[in-house]
C-alpha positions, 0 to 999 in steps of 0.5 A: 150879852156875853158878859152877863151870861158869865155870872148865869148861875144855873143854880140859882135860878128858881127852875133849877133848886125846884128841879133839884128838890123835886127830884130828891123828894121824889128819890124819897118817895120812892124808896119809902114806896119800894120799902113799904111795897116789900113789906106789904107783901111780907104782911098783906100781898094784894099781889103774888111775892114774888111780885111785890120783891120786884116792883119794891126792889125796883122802886126803891132801886128808881129812887136811888137812881133819882137822888143820884141823877142829878150830881152826874148829867146835866140837870134839865136831860134828867128832868126830861128823863124822868118827866117821860118816866113819870108818863109810863108809870102814870099809863100803866098804874091806870091800866091796872086800876082798870083791870084790878079788883081790890085792894091792888086797885086802890094800890096802883091809885094812891100810886097813881095820884103821887105819881101825877103831883109830883110829875106835875111839879117835875114838869114845871121846874124842866119848863122853867129851866128852859130860856125864852122861846125864839132865843140864839146864842 
């Protein structure tokens, strides 16, 4: 059993490949969304301009962190943290959808849909990186 473990390459497992790809896609989407929120704040404000700037910079910084995190920490840990953050972000966006009106409601709804789609992908990748239940070594 231990002989087969020495040849185990996590980078070749489908869950690890899918997880890295999901994080990179999430990173690109986050940076683009951050830029879009900042530009939207200059063209058509749906929130105070300062809020546009803070949200835009936060999204872009989150995207950069998502891109760099898998190289610095174990992928499963990164996916677990990102899954938890996705749940919190989704709750916040649903609250905004419930209380906001007009363009802000639509912006939050689109954001919530993106978080759900990418979040499910990252959660499934996390599940694929886990060993069989009850496995002991």
